[in-house]
C-alpha positions, 0 to 999 in steps of 0.5 A, a space after each residue: 499500500 502506497 502512503 499518500 503525502 500531502 504537500 503542505 504550503 504556507 500561503 501568505 495572505 494578501 492585504 485585501 484578505 487580511 483586511 477582510 479577516 480583520 473587518 469580519 472579526 470586528 463584526 463578529 465581535 459586535 454581533 456577539 456583543 449585541 446579543 450578550 447586551 440584550 440577554 443581560 438587559 432582558 430581565 429589566 426589559 421584562 419588568 419595564 415593557 411586558 406584562 408583570 402578572 405572568 413571568 413566563 409570557 414576559 420572558 418569551 416576548 422578551 426571547 422573541 424580541 431579539 430575532 425580531 429586531 434581526 429580521 426587521 433589520 434584514 428587511 431594512 437592508 433589503 429596502 435600502 440595496 433594492 
């Protein structure tokens, strides 16, 4: 049986590729920061904006508000581009 050898090449990233990696990293960080900020603020938002008589309903409404925000942002982007 013949062994398969894989030639390892070390590629150097171009300036544009390095810039793209940097921008993608910043964007990913901001998205996770936005999510974590919302998760930690959900308790306060429950008390301020959602019904106080049912804490489970308030938690569900707070949980569904964040994806709604992302969906509306996507619609806004499609409206601005299209």
